[in-house]
matplotlib code that plots the C-alpha trace (Angstrom):
import matplotlib.pyplot as plt

x = [187.5, 187.6, 184.2, 184.3, 182.2, 180.2, 179.6, 176.5, 177.4, 177.7, 180.9, 180.7, 180.5, 183.9, 183.9, 184.0, 187.5, 190.2, 192.8, 195.5, 196.2, 195.0, 191.8, 191.3, 187.6, 186.7, 188.0, 186.6, 183.7, 185.6, 186.6, 183.6, 183.0, 179.8, 181.7, 184.6, 182.3, 180.4, 183.6, 185.2, 181.9, 182.0, 185.7, 187.1, 189.6, 191.2, 194.9, 196.4, 199.3, 199.8, 198.2, 196.2, 192.4, 190.9, 191.3, 189.3, 190.7, 189.5, 192.3, 192.2, 193.7, 193.4, 196.0, 194.7, 196.4, 194.5, 194.4, 194.8, 198.0, 200.4, 204.0, 205.9, 209.6, 211.6, 213.3, 209.9, 208.5, 211.4, 210.7, 207.0, 207.8, 210.1, 208.7, 210.4, 207.5, 203.9, 200.9, 197.9, 194.9, 193.9, 196.2, 197.5, 195.7, 196.8, 200.4, 200.4, 199.1, 201.8, 204.5, 203.3, 203.5, 207.0, 209.9, 211.6, 214.9, 213.4, 211.2, 209.3, 206.8, 203.7, 200.1, 199.1, 198.5, 197.1, 193.7, 193.9, 195.1, 192.0, 189.7, 190.9, 191.0, 187.3, 186.7, 188.5, 186.3, 183.3, 184.5, 185.4, 189.3, 191.7, 195.3, 197.4, 200.7, 203.8, 205.9, 209.4, 210.1, 207.2, 208.5, 206.6, 208.4, 205.8, 202.2, 199.4, 196.1, 193.1, 189.4, 186.9, 183.4, 181.5, 183.8, 186.0, 189.3, 191.1, 194.8, 195.9, 199.5, 202.1, 205.4, 208.4, 210.5, 212.3, 213.5, 210.5, 208.1, 205.6, 205.8, 205.0, 202.1, 200.7, 201.0, 199.2, 196.5, 195.9, 195.6, 193.2, 191.1, 191.1, 189.5, 186.7, 186.2, 187.7, 189.0, 191.5, 193.1, 192.6, 196.1, 194.8, 197.7, 200.4, 203.8, 206.7, 206.9, 203.2, 203.7, 206.5, 204.1, 201.6, 199.4, 198.0, 196.4, 192.8, 190.6, 188.6, 185.3, 186.1, 187.3, 184.1, 181.9, 183.6, 183.5, 179.8, 178.5, 181.4, 180.7, 176.9, 177.5, 176.9, 180.4, 181.2, 184.9, 185.7, 188.6, 190.2, 193.0, 192.0, 193.9, 194.6, 196.5, 200.2, 203.3, 203.6, 200.0, 200.4, 203.6, 201.9, 198.9, 201.0, 203.9, 206.8, 206.7, 203.0, 201.5, 199.4, 196.2, 193.0, 191.4]
y = [1.5, 3.1, 4.8, 8.6, 10.1, 13.2, 15.3, 13.3, 9.9, 7.1, 5.0, 1.6, -1.5, -2.6, -5.9, -3.7, -2.6, -3.5, -6.2, -4.2, -1.8, -3.5, -1.9, 1.0, 1.6, 5.0, 8.5, 11.9, 13.0, 15.5, 15.5, 17.0, 16.0, 14.0, 12.2, 11.3, 10.1, 7.9, 6.5, 5.5, 4.0, 1.8, 0.9, 3.1, 5.9, 8.5, 8.2, 10.2, 12.4, 16.0, 16.7, 13.5, 13.3, 12.0, 8.3, 6.0, 2.6, -0.5, -3.0, -6.7, -7.8, -5.0, -4.4, -3.8, -3.3, -4.9, -2.3, -5.0, -6.5, -3.8, -5.1, -3.2, -4.0, -3.7, -0.6, 1.0, 0.0, 1.8, 4.9, 4.8, 4.7, 7.8, 11.1, 13.1, 13.6, 14.8, 13.4, 15.3, 14.7, 17.3, 19.9, 20.7, 18.6, 20.8, 20.8, 17.0, 16.7, 19.1, 17.2, 13.9, 15.6, 16.9, 15.3, 12.3, 10.6, 8.2, 10.9, 9.9, 12.8, 13.0, 12.1, 14.6, 17.4, 20.8, 19.5, 16.7, 19.1, 21.3, 18.3, 16.6, 19.9, 20.3, 16.7, 17.5, 20.5, 18.3, 16.0, 13.0, 13.3, 13.4, 13.4, 12.2, 14.1, 13.2, 16.3, 16.7, 20.1, 21.5, 20.2, 17.6, 14.2, 11.9, 11.8, 10.0, 11.1, 9.4, 9.3, 8.1, 6.8, 5.1, 2.5, 2.4, 4.3, 4.6, 5.5, 7.9, 8.8, 9.2, 11.0, 10.6, 13.7, 12.1, 8.5, 6.2, 9.1, 7.4, 4.2, 6.1, 7.7, 4.4, 2.7, 5.6, 5.7, 2.0, 2.1, 5.1, 3.3, 0.0, 1.8, 2.9, -0.7, 0.2, -3.3, -2.3, 0.6, 0.3, 0.6, 0.3, -1.3, -3.7, -2.6, -4.2, -1.4, -1.8, -5.6, -5.1, -3.3, -6.2, -5.3, -8.2, -8.6, -9.8, -10.5, -7.4, -9.2, -10.0, -6.5, -5.0, -7.4, -6.4, -2.7, -2.3, -2.7, -0.6, 2.5, 2.1, 2.8, 6.5, 7.7, 6.4, 7.4, 10.4, 12.3, 13.4, 11.5, 9.5, 10.9, 7.3, 6.6, 7.0, 5.8, 3.1, 1.9, 1.9, -0.1, -2.5, -2.9, -4.4, -6.0, -6.8, -8.8, -9.6, -11.6, -9.9, -11.8, -11.4, -8.0]
z = [174.5, 177.9, 178.7, 178.8, 181.5, 181.3, 184.5, 185.4, 184.0, 186.6, 186.8, 185.1, 187.4, 188.8, 186.8, 183.6, 184.5, 182.0, 182.7, 181.0, 182.4, 185.5, 186.8, 184.4, 184.6, 183.0, 182.1, 182.6, 184.8, 186.9, 190.6, 192.3, 195.9, 195.1, 192.3, 194.6, 197.4, 194.9, 193.4, 196.7, 197.9, 194.8, 195.3, 192.6, 192.9, 190.6, 189.5, 186.6, 185.8, 184.8, 181.4, 181.4, 181.8, 185.0, 185.1, 187.4, 188.6, 190.4, 190.3, 190.9, 193.3, 195.9, 198.6, 202.1, 205.5, 208.4, 211.2, 213.9, 212.5, 211.3, 211.3, 213.9, 214.1, 217.4, 216.0, 215.1, 218.5, 220.2, 218.1, 219.0, 222.7, 222.6, 223.8, 221.1, 218.7, 218.6, 216.6, 215.3, 213.1, 210.4, 211.8, 208.3, 205.6, 202.7, 204.0, 204.1, 200.6, 199.4, 201.3, 199.7, 196.3, 196.8, 194.8, 196.2, 195.7, 193.2, 191.7, 188.6, 188.8, 191.0, 190.4, 193.1, 190.6, 191.2, 190.2, 192.8, 195.5, 194.9, 194.8, 198.0, 199.9, 199.0, 200.1, 203.4, 204.0, 203.3, 206.1, 204.0, 203.8, 206.7, 207.6, 210.4, 211.1, 213.1, 214.2, 215.7, 217.2, 215.2, 211.8, 209.9, 210.2, 208.6, 207.5, 205.7, 204.3, 202.8, 202.5, 205.1, 204.4, 207.2, 208.7, 205.6, 205.2, 201.8, 202.1, 199.4, 200.0, 202.8, 203.2, 205.4, 205.6, 208.6, 209.1, 209.8, 209.8, 207.5, 209.5, 212.7, 211.0, 209.7, 213.1, 214.8, 212.2, 212.3, 216.1, 215.9, 213.3, 215.2, 218.1, 215.8, 214.4, 211.0, 209.9, 207.2, 205.3, 201.6, 200.0, 196.5, 194.6, 195.8, 196.8, 198.6, 201.1, 202.1, 202.2, 204.7, 207.0, 206.8, 203.9, 201.9, 198.4, 198.2, 195.2, 194.0, 194.5, 198.1, 198.8, 197.3, 199.3, 202.5, 201.6, 200.9, 204.5, 205.8, 203.7, 204.5, 208.2, 209.1, 209.9, 213.4, 213.3, 215.5, 213.9, 217.2, 218.8, 221.9, 224.9, 226.0, 222.8, 223.3, 221.6, 224.2, 223.7, 219.9, 220.2, 222.6, 220.4, 217.6, 219.4, 217.1, 213.9, 214.1, 211.2, 208.6, 209.1, 207.1, 206.4]

ax = plt.figure().add_subplot(projection="3d")
ax.plot(x, y, z, "-o")
ax.set_aspect("equal")
plt.show()
C-alpha cells in the first residue's frame, strides 16, 4: 500500500519508494509551501493528474543535466548569438506556468493542474520557484521554470512556443546557474529530448548524496541576470556538441 499522508505527516524515506510504478513514494499531504520545500530537499516531487490525489515521487534512476556541459548544436549556437530575442528571469512566472500547461501537438493532458498552479505561484512568492523567459518582439518564445533550494535547482517544466525556444531557455538557465556554482539541473525522469541536451541518468542514491549538501547551503543564487551574460557568451560557454560529463 502507498502511504497516505495527513497534513503534518512526514514523507517516507526515498528508499521506501515503489519499483512499480517507479518512484511512487506517498499520496496526500497537500501542497503547502513548507511541504513542497521539505519534499524537494529530500529529493521528492509531486506529479499527478486532474482528479487524482497528490502523488509524491522519487524515481530511480534520476535524470540530471550538468550545467557545465549542455549540448549546444551549431544551429542552436547561431540562434544564441542572434540579437533578435530578449531573456528575463521571473518577469512572468505565472504566465510561464500557464504556457507550460497549454495543450501541445502530442497532447495527452497536463499534470500542471489548477492546484499545482496555485501551489507553485505561492512557492514563487516565497522565493523558492523561478522562471527564465525568452522573448521575441515581446512575445514568449520559450521558457523553463523550477524550484531552487540552496545550490540545487529542480527543473519542473518548459515550453517552446517558437522553434528552439525551450533550448534557448535551457542554455541560458544553465549558464546562469553555472555562474552561481549550481552543478546540475534536476530533470526528474529520463526522456530522449533531455538526453539530447546532455542530461544523464544517475542512481537515486548517488543523486541524493549529491543533493544533501547543495540544499543545505543558504541560497547563494542571485535571481537576476548577470549583465555580462549574452547570447554569445552562452554559446561560447558550451561550444558545440560538448559531452555530457558527470553531474
